[in-house]
Structures are given as structure tokens and as C-alpha cells.
C-alpha positions as CSV (number, residue, x, y, z in Angstrom):
1,Q,-2.2,-10.8,3.9
2,V,-0.5,-7.8,2.4
3,Q,2.0,-5.5,4.2
4,L,2.5,-1.9,3.1
5,V,5.5,0.3,4.0
6,E,5.6,3.9,2.8
7,S,8.7,6.1,2.5
8,G,9.7,9.4,1.0
9,G,7.8,11.8,3.1
10,G,9.5,14.9,4.9
11,L,9.7,18.6,4.8
12,V,9.9,20.7,1.8
13,Q,9.4,24.4,0.8
14,A,6.5,25.5,-1.3
15,G,7.2,24.8,-4.9
16,G,9.3,21.9,-4.3
17,S,8.9,18.2,-5.0
18,L,8.7,14.9,-3.1
19,R,8.2,11.3,-4.2
20,L,6.4,8.9,-2.0
21,S,6.8,5.2,-2.3
22,C,4.7,2.3,-1.0
23,A,6.2,-1.1,-1.0
24,A,4.0,-4.1,-0.8
25,S,4.9,-7.5,0.5
26,G,3.1,-10.7,1.3
27,T,0.6,-12.0,-1.2
28,T,0.4,-9.2,-3.7
29,S,-0.5,-10.9,-7.1
30,S,-4.0,-10.1,-7.0
31,I,-3.9,-6.5,-6.0
32,N,-6.2,-4.7,-8.4
33,F,-6.4,-1.2,-6.9
34,R,-4.0,1.0,-5.5
35,A,-4.2,4.5,-4.1
36,W,-3.0,7.3,-2.0
37,F,-5.0,9.0,0.6
38,R,-4.1,12.1,2.9
39,Q,-5.3,13.3,6.2
40,C,-4.9,16.6,8.0
41,P,-5.4,16.7,11.8
42,G,-9.0,16.9,12.6
43,K,-10.2,16.2,9.2
44,Q,-11.3,13.2,7.3
45,R,-8.9,11.0,5.2
46,D,-9.3,12.1,1.5
47,L,-8.4,10.2,-1.7
48,V,-5.5,12.0,-3.5
49,A,-4.9,9.6,-6.4
50,S,-5.6,6.0,-7.6
51,I,-4.5,3.5,-10.1
52,T,-6.1,0.4,-11.3
53,S,-4.1,-2.8,-12.4
54,G,-5.0,-1.6,-16.0
55,S,-3.1,1.6,-15.2
56,N,-6.3,3.7,-15.2
57,T,-5.6,6.7,-13.0
58,A,-7.7,9.4,-11.2
59,Y,-6.9,12.4,-9.1
60,A,-8.5,14.8,-6.7
61,D,-9.1,18.1,-8.3
62,A,-6.7,19.8,-5.9
63,V,-3.7,17.7,-7.2
64,K,-4.4,17.4,-10.8
65,G,-1.5,18.4,-13.0
66,R,0.9,18.3,-10.1
67,F,0.8,14.8,-8.6
68,T,1.4,11.7,-10.7
69,I,0.6,8.0,-9.4
70,S,2.4,5.1,-10.8
71,I,3.1,1.5,-10.4
72,D,6.7,0.1,-10.5
73,S,6.1,-3.6,-11.2
74,A,9.7,-4.6,-10.8
75,K,9.9,-3.1,-7.2
76,N,6.1,-3.9,-6.4
77,T,5.7,-0.3,-5.3
78,V,3.0,2.3,-6.0
79,D,4.6,5.8,-6.2
80,L,3.3,9.3,-5.9
81,Q,5.4,12.0,-7.5
82,M,4.3,15.3,-6.0
83,N,5.4,18.7,-7.7
84,S,4.7,22.3,-7.3
85,L,3.8,21.5,-3.6
86,K,1.7,23.9,-1.6
87,P,1.4,24.4,2.2
88,E,-2.1,22.9,1.9
89,D,-0.7,19.7,0.6
90,T,0.6,19.3,4.1
91,A,-0.8,16.0,5.7
92,V,-0.1,12.5,6.5
93,Y,-0.3,10.5,3.3
94,Y,-1.5,6.9,3.4
95,C,-1.1,4.1,1.0
96,Y,-4.0,2.0,0.2
97,V,-4.5,-1.2,-1.8
98,V,-7.4,-3.8,-2.3
99,H,-6.4,-7.3,-2.4
100,L,-9.1,-9.9,-3.2
101,G,-11.7,-7.5,-2.0
102,R,-10.0,-6.6,1.2
103,P,-8.5,-3.1,1.9
104,Y,-5.1,-2.6,3.4
105,W,-3.5,0.6,4.7
106,G,0.1,1.6,5.2
107,Q,1.1,3.2,8.4
108,G,1.4,6.7,6.9
109,T,4.2,9.2,6.0
110,Q,4.2,12.9,6.9
111,V,4.6,15.5,4.3
112,T,5.0,19.0,5.5
113,V,5.3,22.0,3.0
114,S,6.5,25.2,4.3
115,S,5.6,28.6,2.9
């Protein structure tokens, strides 16, 4: 079992920055895929960024060049640095990992970008 707890969401003005962090606890040694998704009301949950255990990263076109996903092995977190935020980045952001082939989701953290 893996438990995920996100932090770092909040309200920020357009052009600002936020850093989301997702702490994993439990049996985490075999996590081989980590990602951040986001969901706006009434819309599907979309992949924002992902990172493998080999540190290969991928980003949605909408966030390329603005967001950076990384792993902090010492803290056992997966972080999402979000720069140059836009109002359209407003969403609930969810942490996602795959452990031994099973997916796990965090509870979500709200990010609101005001214009």
C-alpha cells in the first residue's frame, strides 16, 4: 500500500509561481512511475507531467517550458514546480504513482490563478 499526500496548492496571480509536493509513504521502494494530473470542474482529468524511476520526463504541451517535475529521493516526494502561471492552469492537481503495477492517487490540491 502507498499513501500520497499533496501540498503546496493555493491562490496566485497570473505570472506567479507555485511548487506542489507529493509525499509518499508506506511501501514505496518499487514505485517506478510518478505523475501529476489536473482536473477542472466538469472536465476530464488530464496528465500534466510525468517522471519515471530513470528520471525520464514528459510534459503536456500546455505546460512545456513552464512546469518542471522532479523527484526528491531524500524526502520521497515528487514535486511540480510551476512558473509563469496562467488563469487556465486553475484546477485541482492530483499526484499519481504506480507501485507494483497498481495505480495510486493523492487527494488533490487546489491551484487557483487569478488574472
